[in-house]
Each structure stands twice: as C-alpha cells, then as structure tokens.
N, C-alpha and C positions, 0 to 999 in steps of 0.2 A: 504646577500645571494650571492653577486657578488664577494666577496673576498674569496680566497682559502688559507688555511693554511696547510702546509705539516703535515701529521699525519699518524700513523700506528695503526690499530685496532688489538687487541689481537685475537688469533685464536678462543677463545671461546666467544669473544665479551665482556669480563668483564672489560677490561682496554684499554685505548687509550693513545698513546704517541703523544703529540703535539710537533712538532719540531720547536723551535724558532730559531735554527741555522740550515740552510740547504744550502749545505749538511753538515752533521756531518763530522768532520775532525780528522784524527789521523796522527801525534801528534796534540794536540789541538793548535789552532792559538793564537797569542799574542794579537790580537785586538778584539776578542770576544770569548764567551764560547760556548761549546756544551750543550746548555740549552734545557732541555726536561721538559714539564709539563705532569705529569702522572695524568690521570683522571680516577678514578674508576667508573664503571657503575653499581657497586653493593655496598651494605652497607659496611661501614668500621667501625672498632673499634678505639676509640681514642688511640693515642700513639702506634699504631701497625705499626712498621717500614715496608717499602717496601724493600724486599730482592731480589736482582738480581743475578742470576747465568748466566754468559755469556760465550758462547763458539764460537770461530770463525769457520765458515763452508766454505767448498768448495763442493758445491752440497750437498750430504747427509753425507759427511765425515768431522769429526771434525779435525781441524788443530790447533796444539799448545795446550797450557795449558788453562783450563778454569779459569775465573776470577770472583770475586764477588764484588758487590757494594751494598751499603745500603743507602736508603733515609730515614733519621730519621723522625718519625711521620707519615709515610705512604705516599700514593700517593699525589703528589703536585709538586712544582717546584724543579728541581735538575740540577746539572751539572754532566753529565755522560761521562767521558773520558775513552776510551778503548785503550789498548796498541799498536794496529796495525790496519791498514786499512783492509777492507774486510767486508764480511757479517757476522754479529754476531747474533746468536740465543740466545734470552734472555728468561729465565724462571723466572717469577715474582711471588712472594709470599707475601701476605698481608692479614691481618684480616681473616685468614682461607681460603682465595681464592688462586687459582693458574691460571695463564694464560701464554701464550707464544707468542712471536712475533720476527720478524727478523728486524734488523736495519743495514743499510749500512753505513759504515764509509769510506769516500774517503781519498786519500793520500793528506796531506797538503804539497803543493809544494812551499809554501812561506818560508819555513825554510831552 
C-alpha cells in the first residue's frame, strides 16, 4: 500500500495501463523498453488480441497520422513504442470491449 506504480485508467474504467517504464520515451531508449502491462477489468475471451489505434494530440486536435499496434492474446505485457513524443490518445479494443486513454511519451534526449 505504500508503493506507487505509474498507471492510467481507461475513460470507461474497463482497462488499466500499468507503466513499467516511466516516463515512456520516443524514440525508445537502448537500455530499457517502453513496457506496459494492460489489465482488463472486464471479462476477456481467450486469444482475443488487444488492438490499439493511437493518434497524437495537441489539445483536441489530431496531429500527424494515426498508428496501430497489436498485443497478441489480449491484455497483458507489451512493448508499445510510438513514433514521436507527445500526448497519444489510444482507442483500445479487445474481447468485444472498447476503452480509451491518453499516454504521454517524452522526448528521449539520450540519443
């Protein structure tokens, strides 16, 4: 109860992103990964992939092209690298469920 883990709860409360790398960095660092553990708070179907549609946002305006990512087998551990720093709005789909959340990727200054 005294330890805190960076995490982001989906807007509908159906999924949580537990951030093992904090801050998330773009481009990804050489010495560790942008690891996220996705925890579904609703029932899942076996072998139902987690599909991620990500778009970079500035306020309420989309910037650049959207990108997609897939976590095979559904919510669980993943490495999610996104192409540029900034606020990314993710729409997550798995096992017939949909949720959304925002993740911040900081600039990797070590490259």
